[in-house]
C-alpha positions in Angstrom: 0.0 0.0 0.0 2.8 2.4 0.9 4.7 1.7 -2.3 1.6 2.2 -4.3 0.8 5.6 -2.7 4.4 6.7 -3.1 4.3 5.8 -6.8 1.0 7.7 -7.2 2.4 10.8 -5.6 5.4 10.8 -7.8 3.5 11.0 -11.1 1.0 13.9 -11.3 -1.7 14.0 -14.0 -0.2 15.9 -16.9 3.4 15.3 -15.7 6.2 14.7 -18.2 6.2 11.3 -19.9 8.4 9.7 -22.5 7.6 12.4 -25.1 8.7 15.1 -22.7 11.9 13.2 -22.0 12.6 12.9 -25.7 12.0 16.6 -26.1 14.5 17.4 -23.3 17.0 15.1 -24.9 16.5 16.9 -28.3 16.8 20.2 -26.6 20.1 19.2 -25.0 21.5 18.2 -28.3 20.5 21.5 -29.9 22.0 23.5 -27.1 25.3 21.6 -27.3 25.4 22.1 -31.0 24.7 25.8 -30.6 27.5 26.2 -28.1 29.9 24.3 -30.4 28.9 26.5 -33.3 29.4 29.6 -31.3 32.9 28.6 -30.3 33.7 27.6 -33.9 32.2 30.8 -35.3 34.2 32.9 -32.9 37.4 31.3 -34.0 36.7 31.2 -37.8 34.5 34.3 -38.4 35.1 36.5 -35.4 32.6 39.2 -34.3 31.2 42.4 -35.7 27.9 43.7 -37.0 26.4 42.7 -40.4 29.2 43.1 -43.0 28.8 45.8 -45.5 29.8 43.5 -48.3 26.6 41.5 -47.7 24.3 44.6 -47.9 22.4 45.8 -51.0 21.8 49.6 -51.2 18.3 50.1 -52.5 18.2 53.8 -51.9 19.2 54.5 -55.5 16.8 52.1 -57.2 13.9 53.0 -54.9 14.6 56.7 -55.3 14.5 56.3 -59.1 11.2 54.4 -58.9 9.8 57.0 -56.6 10.9 59.8 -59.0 9.5 58.0 -62.0 6.1 57.6 -60.3 6.0 61.2 -59.2 7.0 62.4 -62.7 4.5 60.2 -64.5 1.6 60.2 -62.0 -0.3 62.8 -64.1 0.6 61.6 -67.6 1.2 57.8 -67.7 -1.7 55.7 -68.9 -1.3 53.3 -66.0 -2.1 56.2 -63.6 -4.6 58.0 -65.8 -6.8 55.0 -66.7 -6.3 52.7 -63.8 -5.0 54.1 -60.5 -6.5 57.5 -61.4 -10.0 56.0 -61.7 -9.5 54.1 -58.4 -8.4 57.3 -56.7 -11.3 59.4 -58.1 -13.8 56.7 -57.2 -12.6 56.7 -53.6 -12.6 60.5 -53.3 -16.1 60.7 -54.8 -17.5 57.9 -52.6 -16.1 59.4 -49.4 -17.3 62.9 -50.4 -20.8 61.5 -51.1 -21.0 59.8 -47.7 -19.6 62.9 -46.0 -22.1 65.2 -47.6 -25.0 62.8 -46.6 -23.7 62.9 -43.0 -23.5 66.7 -43.0 -26.9 67.0 -44.6 -28.4 64.7 -41.9 -26.8 66.9 -39.3 -25.9 65.9 -35.7 -29.5 65.1 -34.9 -30.1 62.9 -37.9 -26.8 61.0 -37.6 -27.3 60.5 -33.8 -30.9 59.3 -34.4 -29.8 57.0 -37.2 -27.0 55.5 -35.1 -29.2 55.0 -32.0 -32.1 53.5 -34.0 -29.8 51.1 -35.9 -28.3 50.0 -32.6 -31.9 49.6 -31.3 -32.8 47.4 -34.2 -29.8 45.1 -34.0 -28.7 45.2 -30.3 -31.5 46.5 -28.1 -32.6 49.6 -26.2 -29.6 49.8 -23.8 -27.0 49.9 -26.5 -29.1 52.2 -28.5 -29.0 54.8 -25.7 -25.3 54.2 -25.2 -24.7 54.8 -29.0 -26.7 58.0 -29.1 -24.9 59.2 -26.0 -21.5 58.4 -27.6 -22.3 60.5 -30.7 -23.6 63.4 -28.6 -20.4 63.3 -26.5 -18.3 63.5 -29.7 -20.2 66.7 -30.6 -20.0 68.0 -27.0 -16.2 67.7 -27.2 -16.2 69.8 -30.4 -15.1 66.9 -32.6 -18.3 66.4 -34.7 -16.8 67.4 -38.0 -13.6 65.3 -37.6 -15.7 62.4 -36.3 -17.9 62.6 -39.5 -14.7 62.7 -41.6 -13.5 59.5 -39.9 -16.9 57.9 -40.2 -17.2 58.7 -43.9 -13.8 57.1 -44.5 -14.8 54.1 -42.4 -18.0 53.5 -44.3 -16.3 53.3 -47.6 -13.3 51.3 -46.4 -15.5 48.8 -44.5 -17.8 48.3 -47.5 -14.9 47.6 -49.8 -13.1 45.5 -47.2 -16.1 43.3 -46.5 -16.8 42.9 -50.3 -13.2 42.0 -51.0 -12.8 39.8 -48.0 -16.1 38.0 -48.6 -15.1 37.2 -52.2 -11.7 35.9 -51.2 -13.2 33.9 -48.3 -15.9 32.5 -50.6 -13.2 31.3 -53.0 -11.1 29.8 -50.2 -14.1 28.2 -48.6 -15.2 26.4 -51.7 -11.8 25.5 -53.1 -9.0 23.7 -51.3 -6.4 24.9 -53.8 -7.4 28.6 -53.2 -7.4 28.0 -49.5 -3.9 26.6 -49.5 -2.7 29.5 -51.6 -4.4 32.2 -49.5 -3.5 30.8 -46.1 0.2 31.8 -46.0 -0.7 35.2 -47.5 -3.3 35.8 -44.7 -0.9 34.5 -42.1 1.8 36.9 -43.2 -0.6 39.9 -43.4 -1.8 39.1 -39.9 1.6 39.6 -38.4 2.5 42.7 -40.3 2.3 45.9 -38.2 -0.3 48.4 -39.4 2.4 51.0 -40.2 3.9 48.7 -42.9 0.8 49.0 -45.0 1.1 52.8 -45.4 4.3 52.9 -47.4 3.4 50.9 -50.6 0.1 52.8 -51.2 1.8 56.1 -50.6 4.3 55.2 -53.3 1.5 54.7 -55.9 -1.2 57.1 -54.7 0.8 59.8 -52.9 -0.2 61.4 -49.6 -4.0 61.8 -49.3 -7.3 60.1 -48.7 -7.1 57.5 -51.5 -3.9 56.1 -50.1 -5.4 56.1 -46.6 -8.5 54.2 -47.7 -6.6 51.6 -49.7 -4.2 51.0 -46.8 -7.2 50.5 -44.6 -8.8 48.1 -47.0 -5.7 46.0 -47.3 -5.3 45.9 -43.5 -9.0 45.2 -42.7 -10.0 42.7 -45.4 -8.0 39.6 -44.2 -10.2 38.9 -41.1 -13.3 38.9 -43.3 -11.6 36.6 -45.7 -10.3 34.2 -43.1 -13.6 34.0 -41.1 -15.7 33.6 -44.2 -13.6 30.7 -45.4 -13.7 29.2 -41.9 -17.5 29.4 -41.7 -18.0 27.9 -45.2 -15.5 25.1 -44.6 -16.9 24.2 -41.2 -20.5 23.9 -42.4 -22.4 21.0 -40.9 -21.7 18.0 -43.1 -25.1 16.4 -42.3 -27.0 19.5 -43.5 -24.9 19.7 -46.6 -25.5 16.0 -47.4 -29.2 16.5 -46.8 -29.3 19.4 -49.2 -27.4 17.4 -51.8 -29.8 14.4 -51.4 -32.7 16.7 -52.1 -31.2 17.6 -55.5 -30.0 21.1 -54.7 -27.4 22.5 -57.1 -24.1 23.8 -55.9 -25.4 27.4 -56.0 -28.5 26.4 -54.1 -26.5 24.6 -51.4 -24.3 27.7 -51.0 -27.3 30.1 -50.7 -29.6 28.0 -48.6 -27.2 26.0 -46.5 -23.5 27.1 -46.4 -24.1 30.9 -46.0 -26.9 30.6 -43.4 -24.8 28.1 -41.4 -21.8 30.5 -41.5 -23.8 33.6 -40.3 -22.0 33.9 -37.0 -18.6 33.7 -38.6 -19.6 36.2 -41.2 -20.8 38.6 -38.6 -17.7 38.1 -36.5 -15.7 38.9 -39.6 -17.7 42.1 -40.0 -16.9 43.0 -36.4 -13.2 42.4 -36.8 -13.1 44.2 -40.1 -14.8 47.3 -38.6 -12.5 47.4 -35.6 -9.3 47.0 -37.7 -10.6 49.6 -40.2 -11.1 52.1 -37.4 -7.6 51.4 -36.0 -6.0 51.8 -39.5 -8.1 54.8 -40.4 -6.7 56.5 -37.3 -3.1 55.5 -38.0 -3.5 56.6 -41.7 -3.8 60.2 -40.5 0.0 60.1 -41.0 -0.6 60.0 -44.7 -3.5 62.5 -45.0 -6.6 60.6 -43.9 -7.8 63.6 -41.8 -10.5 63.2 -39.2 -9.9 62.3 -35.6 -6.6 60.6 -36.2 -5.2 63.8 -37.7 -6.2 65.7 -34.6 -4.4 63.1 -32.4 -1.3 63.1 -34.7 -1.0 66.8 -34.7 -1.5 67.0 -31.0 1.1 64.3 -30.3 3.6 66.1 -32.6 3.2 69.2 -30.5 3.1 67.2 -27.2 -0.3 68.7 -26.5 -1.9 66.0 -24.4 -5.1 67.9 -23.9 -5.9 68.2 -27.6 -4.9 64.6 -28.1 -7.2 63.4 -25.4 -10.1 65.6 -26.8 -9.7 63.7 -30.1 -8.9 60.4 -28.5 -12.1 60.1 -26.5 -14.3 60.1 -29.6 -12.1 57.5 -31.1 -12.6 55.3 -28.0 -16.3 55.9 -28.0 -16.7 55.0 -31.7 -14.6 51.8 -31.2 -16.5 50.7 -28.1 -19.9 51.4 -29.7 -19.1 49.7 -33.0 -17.7 46.7 -31.3 -20.7 46.3 -28.9 -23.3 46.8 -31.5 -21.8 44.3 -34.0 -21.1 41.8 -31.2 -24.7 42.1 -29.9 -26.0 41.6 -33.4 -24.1 38.4 -33.6 -25.5 37.2 -30.3 -29.1 37.8 -31.5 -28.7 35.6 -34.6 -31.3 32.9 -34.5 -33.9 34.9 -32.6 -37.2 34.4 -34.4 -39.1 37.5 -35.4 -42.0 37.8 -38.0 -40.8 39.3 -41.3 -43.6 41.9 -41.0 -42.3 43.0 -37.6 -38.7 43.3 -38.9 -39.7 45.5 -41.9 -41.9 47.7 -39.7 -39.1 48.1 -37.2 -36.6 49.3 -39.9 -39.3 51.5 -41.4 -39.8 53.1 -38.0 -36.1 53.6 -37.6 -35.8 55.3 -41.1 -38.8 57.5 -40.3 -37.3 58.5 -36.9 -34.0 59.5 -38.6 -35.8 61.7 -41.2 -37.9 63.3 -38.5 -34.9 64.1 -36.3 -32.9 65.5 -39.2 -35.8 67.7 -40.5 -36.7 68.9 -37.0 -33.1 70.0 -36.4 -32.9 71.8 -39.8 -36.2 73.6 -39.2 -34.9 74.8 -35.8 -31.7 76.1 -37.5 -29.7 73.6 -35.3 -28.5 71.3 -38.1 -24.9 72.1 -37.2 -23.9 71.5 -33.6 -23.8 75.0 -31.9 -20.4 76.2 -30.8 -21.9 77.2 -27.4 -22.7 73.6 -26.7 -19.1 72.4 -26.8 -16.9 71.7 -23.8 -13.2 72.5 -23.9 -11.4 69.6 -22.2 -7.9 70.4 -23.6 -7.2 73.3 -21.2 -8.1 71.4 -17.9 -6.3 68.3 -19.2 -3.2 70.3 -20.0 -3.4 71.9 -16.5 -3.6 68.4 -15.0 -0.6 67.3 -17.1 1.3 70.3 -15.9 0.5 69.3 -12.3 1.6 65.8 -13.0 4.8 67.1 -14.5 5.5 69.1 -11.4 4.5 66.5 -8.9 4.5 63.0 -10.5 6.8 63.4 -13.4 9.9 64.2 -11.4 8.7 65.4 -8.0 7.9 62.2 -6.1 10.3 61.7 -3.1 12.1 58.4 -2.4 10.5 56.4 -5.3 11.0 59.0 -7.9 8.6 60.3 -10.6 7.5 58.8 -13.8 10.3 60.4 -15.7 12.8 58.7 -13.3 11.1 55.4 -13.9 11.3 55.9 -17.6 14.9 56.9 -17.4 15.8 53.9 -15.2 13.9 51.5 -17.5 15.9 52.9 -20.4 19.2 52.7 -18.6 18.8 49.4 -16.8 16.8 47.4 -19.4 16.5 49.0 -22.9 20.1 50.1 -23.2 21.7 46.8 -22.0 19.4 44.7 -24.2 20.1 46.9 -27.2 23.8 47.1 -26.7 23.9 43.3 -26.0 22.2 42.5 -29.3 24.3 44.9 -31.2 27.5 43.5 -29.6 26.7 40.0 -30.7 28.2 38.9 -34.0 25.6 38.9 -36.8 26.0 35.2 -37.3 25.5 34.5 -33.6 22.1 36.4 -33.8 21.1 34.2 -36.7 22.2 31.1 -34.8 20.2 32.1 -31.7 17.1 32.7 -33.9 17.6 29.3 -35.5 17.9 27.6 -32.1 14.7 29.2 -30.8 12.8 28.4 -33.9 14.0 24.7 -33.8 13.0 24.4 -30.1 9.5 25.7 -30.7 8.7 25.0 -34.4 10.0 23.0 -37.3 12.7 23.1 -39.9 10.4 25.1 -42.2 9.8 27.8 -39.6 13.5 27.8 -38.7 14.5 28.5 -42.3 11.8 31.2 -42.7 12.9 33.0 -39.5 16.6 32.9 -40.3 16.1 34.1 -43.9 13.8 36.9 -42.7 16.4 38.2 -40.3 19.2 37.8 -42.8 17.2 39.8 -45.3 17.1 42.7 -42.8 20.9 42.7 -42.8 21.0 42.6 -46.6 18.7 45.7 -46.6 21.4 47.6 -44.5 19.2 48.3 -41.4 20.7 45.7 -39.1 21.4 48.0 -36.1 18.0 49.8 -36.2 16.3 46.5 -36.5 18.2 45.2 -33.4 17.2 48.4 -31.6 13.6 47.8 -32.4 14.0 44.1 -31.4 15.4 45.2 -28.0 12.3 47.3 -27.4 10.1 44.4 -28.4 11.9 41.9 -26.1 11.7 44.3 -23.2 8.1 44.9 -23.8 7.2 41.3 -24.2 9.0 40.4 -21.0 7.0 42.9 -19.0 3.8 41.9 -20.8 4.3 38.2 -20.2 5.2 38.6 -16.5 2.1 40.8 -15.8 -0.2 38.9 -18.2 0.6 35.5 -16.9 0.2 36.6 -13.3 -3.1 38.4 -13.9 -4.4 35.5 -16.1 -3.6 32.9 -13.5 -5.2 35.0 -10.8 -8.3 35.4 -13.0 -8.5 31.7 -13.7 -8.4 30.9 -10.0 -11.0 33.5 -8.9 -14.3 34.0 -10.6 -14.6 37.4 -8.9 -11.3 38.6 -10.4 -12.3 37.3 -13.8 -15.7 39.1 -13.6 -14.0 42.4 -12.6 -11.4 42.1 -15.4 -13.8 41.1 -18.2 -15.2 44.6 -19.0 -11.8 46.2 -18.7 -10.3 43.7 -21.1 -13.2 44.1 -23.5 -12.7 47.9 -23.6 -8.9 47.8 -23.9 -9.1 45.2 -26.8 -11.3 47.5 -28.8 -9.1 50.7 -28.7 -7.1 51.6 -31.7 -3.3 51.4 -31.4 -2.9 55.2 -31.7 -4.9 55.9 -28.6 -2.4 54.2 -26.3 0.3 56.8 -27.0 -1.7 59.6 -25.4 -1.5 58.5 -21.7 2.1 57.4 -21.9 3.2 60.7 -23.3 1.4 62.4 -20.5 3.1 60.2 -17.9 6.5 59.6 -19.3 7.2 62.2 -21.9 8.8 61.0 -25.2 11.4 58.4 -25.8 11.8 54.6 -26.1 10.4 53.8 -22.6 7.0 55.5 -23.4 6.8 53.5 -26.7 7.4 50.3 -24.8 4.9 51.2 -22.1 2.2 51.8 -24.8 3.0 48.5 -26.4 2.7 46.7 -23.0 -0.7 48.2 -22.3 -1.9 47.3 -25.8 -0.7 43.7 -25.7 -1.6 42.9 -22.1 -5.3 42.3 -22.5 -4.8 39.6 -25.2 -2.2 37.8 -23.1 -4.4 37.9 -20.0 -7.4 36.6 -21.9 -5.6 33.8 -23.6 -3.9 32.7 -20.4 -7.2 32.7 -18.5 -8.9 30.6 -21.1 -6.0 28.2 -21.3 -5.9 27.7 -17.5 -9.7 27.3 -17.3 -9.6 24.8 -20.2 -7.6 22.2 -18.2 -9.7 19.0 -17.8 -11.6 19.2 -14.5 -11.2 15.5 -14.1 -7.5 15.8 -14.1 -7.6 18.6 -11.6 -9.9 16.5 -9.3 -7.5 13.5 -9.7 -4.5 15.6 -8.6 -6.5 17.0 -5.7 -7.5 13.5 -4.5 -3.8 12.6 -4.6 -3.1 15.3 -2.0 -1.8 18.0 -4.3 -1.7 21.5 -2.9 -2.9 24.5 -4.9 0.7 25.4 -5.8 1.4 21.8 -6.9 -1.7 21.8 -9.0 -0.7 25.0 -10.7 3.0 24.0 -11.3 2.6 20.3 -12.1 -0.9 20.1 -13.7 -2.4 23.4 -15.0 0.7 25.0 -16.4 1.9 21.9 -18.3 -1.5 21.2 -19.7 -2.1 24.8 -20.6 1.2 25.0 -22.4 -0.3 25.4 -25.9 -2.4 28.4 -24.7 0.6 29.9 -23.0 2.7 29.6 -26.2 -0.1 31.2 -28.1 -0.2 34.0 -25.6 3.6 34.5 -26.1 3.1 34.6 -29.9 0.2 37.2 -29.7 2.1 39.3 -27.2 5.2 39.5 -29.5 3.1 40.5 -32.5 1.0 43.1 -30.7 4.0 44.6 -28.9 5.9 45.0 -32.2 2.8 46.7 -33.8 2.9 49.5 -31.2 6.7 49.7 -30.7 6.8 50.7 -34.4 4.2 53.4 -34.0 6.2 54.5 -31.0 8.5 56.2 -33.6 6.0 59.1 -33.3 6.8 59.6 -29.7 10.6 59.2 -29.8 10.8 55.4 -30.0 13.5 55.7 -32.8 14.9 52.7 -34.7 12.8 51.3 -37.6 9.6 53.2 -36.5 11.4 56.5 -36.7 12.8 55.7 -40.2 9.3 54.8 -41.4 7.8 58.1 -39.9 10.7 60.1 -41.4 10.2 58.6 -44.8 6.5 59.4 -44.7 6.9 62.9 -43.3 9.7 64.0 -45.5 8.7 62.2 -48.7 11.9 60.1 -48.5 10.1 56.9 -49.7 13.3 55.0 -50.2 14.1 55.2 -46.4 10.5 54.6 -45.5 10.1 51.6 -47.8 13.3 49.9 -46.6 12.2 50.5 -43.0 8.8 49.1 -43.8 10.2 46.0 -45.4 12.5 45.5 -42.4 9.5 45.8 -40.0 7.6 43.2 -42.0 10.6 40.8 -42.0 11.1 41.4 -38.2 7.4 40.6 -37.6 7.7 37.5 -39.7 10.7 36.3 -37.9 9.2 36.9 -34.4 6.0 35.2 -35.4 7.8 32.1 -36.7 10.1 31.9 -33.6 7.2 32.1 -31.2 4.6 30.1 -33.3 4.3 26.6 -31.9 3.3 23.7 -34.1 1.1 20.9 -32.9 4.1 18.6 -32.4 6.0 21.2 -30.3 3.1 22.6 -28.3 2.1 19.3 -26.8 -1.0 18.7 -28.9 -1.6 15.1 -29.3 1.0 14.1 -26.8 
């Protein structure tokens, strides 16, 4: 009996078995080989940064291409009869939507938004939606909000149409699905900033380039979720439709698409949120609207003005997310067709009545006397923070001291360490990490992506960006894992966190720069802080779901064997939740990189600064090289942290 009990206590459910031992043996071999290669490389190759003989200077060719495009933009048939028509169509579409919004006035637009929300999401969200639009006007941001909304309407419609067509093709054809999947995977890891440069090269600075960048960024979620919904259609239903003699087109319209409604609506939700995020970022290339107000305020370090424009962005993001999500949850509710049509007719009539009433009362435009100036009190508060929190906190130091210490003790050593390593050692470390987590294919992809950065001649700026990403990811994972584990072990903590995470996951990336500039000023530390805040909700949510997804029977077995709470966490939950934790690492890396790059606007430097400089100064060669390096860096980081089923423990 004693021997049996001892044996039971030495093997916890989910504890390492033969596969884990084999993995450790393989890891030891890889580490030994890496050490041997490091020693051999030091003797044969030596140290140093990426050699100049292995770089390719693209400044000249890209400058020539840029000059040719600029010189021929108004005369070449390609621009006159193709790109020109696309640009004119975009401008006319946005102008038409914007004029309709202005004609409806604040009353008509607010009524329309509230009534649409009422029809698809209920009374509570309808009131919240109307209040959000009124608050935009109250802050004096009605016209910029309508400019952003007009751009959003056009971009979302095009993104949904394009994404649905691609998803339809991928959902019905295995060959198209295999061709599109790597493209969509790559686009998913590309930071939003990287999309701006190619369209600027062709369309120049302005609204058309902003819309097209938004479409390219926002269409992939619609394509992916449409394909997923169509491919996962219930086989029994499809077989029944075929047995009744339905043609392929009839099966698509009467079976596949209705069964994929939830995925389609989720795709619409994701497309709207990504389009809003990109429309705000695209202010850098002339999108105008709320994003331009934030961009100009950040450039002048005017936190009050940035917040006045940032609040409407947050309100639009939250409202759009809640309304589309609620519409998805209401799918399947049975309402008579007559009631549905009457409801929409009442909503249309209410919109017209509100717009006409405001125009008759000469209040079609929001009166200037009804606005509230929040910039001045916010700037006063920021001034107080600068005097008392920024550098005036005794003993612990102010936020400026924290930023300086983080830069001196963390960012500088990591950057200097990466730049001190020989270039071949960096490639070797990347190969080792990729082999430990992924496969030979992911290893080759990661190494080639990093090597291509060296070939482009931006090795040191890329390592600077990489150092910020690594520091941000480390902070994000420590905080995210701790909070996620706490939420998984306490229903109260999870309930308290859920609304906070929901709101934070809907905010555009640009918005996160505003509070960090107020607290920390400008520099690399604020850029990393914004990236941590942006990535933290996803890591917390994935960690919580992974921990909660551990088999309750396994947990009960370990408890019956006398395991304490700490033993259950360390020997059962964490090993069994490893796939989810690895996914959290992957998402944390990708999201941190996305905001670290945008941090070039607030002094982050490195590749982000080069991209901003190229856009701002019209130096497209510098901007395009930096953009390509950002894409390659994102691809490398994704491959290094993307576990396969064999490595993540699936099927073990």
